Steps between C-alpha positions, in 0.01 A plus 500: 500500500646834391502776762541878495877464540507317165353796310713734293486874567130596527553877482263653248332166431130426529466226761164323519455368855226249583400586856222367724283794599196279563426687821177525704289815459227641721161629385654838420767346279780554752779245544451332839820292499799616293727204588528385140577850375770542764643160404565629147681816613854354515491393135336822381753706695793290372395569141426871553833559669672358190309724260244253370167617362267282705172366359296295746237242410269329750157347546241585763212269582314302236338736248476206255643674198274803516568862594348559843578821695456303823825321419701799380859522619466875569497448881819295469662771286418762760635286783817418308559869426469574873743222593753603235449870566499530120222536240360182346300537181215255439434402138137477395553158347756219476638488145475692175633818336392734782679293764807466278511878467487538880779245541717673240456836674625375837815661632768305685372400844133573423221249567196406294236253624285328239132451571384160629642238265199277565282754323651325196325167423827362364690531828389178669503318162867593446396654170801551268364830367469646848849376580627676186323820603670489841837419345467807276523712816827355623871463444528291819246281684510441876258272686462592866150356548563174684131475589418465128808301394311170504270626222598480132344833407599752234658736754678228698613251237418596141671839499819365659583314178467813283721756677879509440595493869312353795556439870337429834440797728638508853175379656453207265867406538473500880179296496642230273835479679337489845248231414747288305741532791244347736493188285864480392699574816285586802636539849357207692258414640279611209141544620208554263169634633214438259150622577194627321176353379574234239741209487468488121633856468818415688559128470791565263665717765429245774645219291813701417564592862444142613800425275730782610382636837555370852146579613176595325237663723140492374231747608184669383199326351728280293565292811147356484555277193799359692281439806225343291756273336600391853137423587420804715165681500525849350150628591404806296863594429603599151635172363597478136393154382745512208775554753454171684685284247812723475491544879501123538804477274679771696426320827652182362807680366549748781589282795622702798566806283132578453351676802124543547303690766419320823230739621263755346296810567141453381219731404133453423537704183753710307444820695688719747216486752416131471498262796842338547652207685842344543541140383780300661505244223403474136146358471280802429142467630202540268401863452847633574784596268871519561616858439846506659765272639493471878754627755685167532554490124605864483752449781641181346530661157661805659767288666587334168511833316716678757766230466509511120791606284264584212123555497261524206143600588202507267145497633336588833416257780136605508254781439744758638293788366239415768639584845368188682695289249820704460705350785654210307617712209625770737703245700655362182574851371672591826705180489609578144592854607703363795679235294872587472529325163395601150124559488298531180130581487368377168233745397122506532323484836825432684624844402167651607544326836852626571389850400188476722717400795766765424776246440594556134828669598605199707516243220782457251293513183135570426414374152290714268374202304282235660429285194841558347682409821301177535566397140870569539511293820318218321777497241300644211665733250362855506445633144591856600830382647585253223457777242789690663760230444 
């Protein structure tokens, strides 16, 4: 994978940078979390300091190939301009003569943001014509959007083959090197924490860590297919039937590496004000649902995590967004924060959890790409990364 250090002099060159500005907006169209914009700043700054003419391309939401003002990148442009303390022009569209004219008029160090690339129906289809239109804007292509690197889209894969020079941005480089390092040469013990709702979404990750990790800790609703496979009653808990067969396989392959909860916190329904009870065991009574791991499990998992040399965490231990069921995820998050080893939080709800508990500054690396990080861990090739080789 080529990196920024492999590029020739970028001064005066138009550099098309695929960024991930898919940020949440409130009802007034204001950015409510600028983490992804901030994550792109090192690469943008690196290029500007060397005299590049920076053209940014990103998606926002799922406008399904149609222009929709609700998904305009204008709020992101305004936020980026504030963070850079420098004007950022927003193009009205993505490709075409008008955008090419804007790109050609850029001075060294100036920044242009294209409108939402998913306004173009050809983006998600990796349309060659759209890729050509993007390539017409650039002398150099840089991909810094790790969160979209697992998609073979026009702005992440197609265009990379049409521009004379290409490289990974600093964020994408760090993501790939960090995650590959976990698999290739981790400090031991290597502990993987895998939670969330569905076994089928993460069985590839579970299987991979059962091969390379020293312990795999399971939490969230995905524990219930494991329990059902063991013959336990799951009550009204969310239990993915399609997950029982892969859970059974993982149980057979996991041995002592695979750790499951030993107690649960139950609720009558998925609600913050529902009736709750502690279950010292695993057989959930009728009319109750498991919504968090119990205190014994949280303590046991915490002890394993605190002694780890490397930790990878993806997926909460329960419905942490509801206060009665946040304790398990909070305990795990604190243990990850206290771990003296390398700690990686692999995107998605795990990131939301460490942010909610104010612990994001106490982990080694917070990934910006949930799906991409999981696919990389599974051993799949990411189209956006492969295109940079």
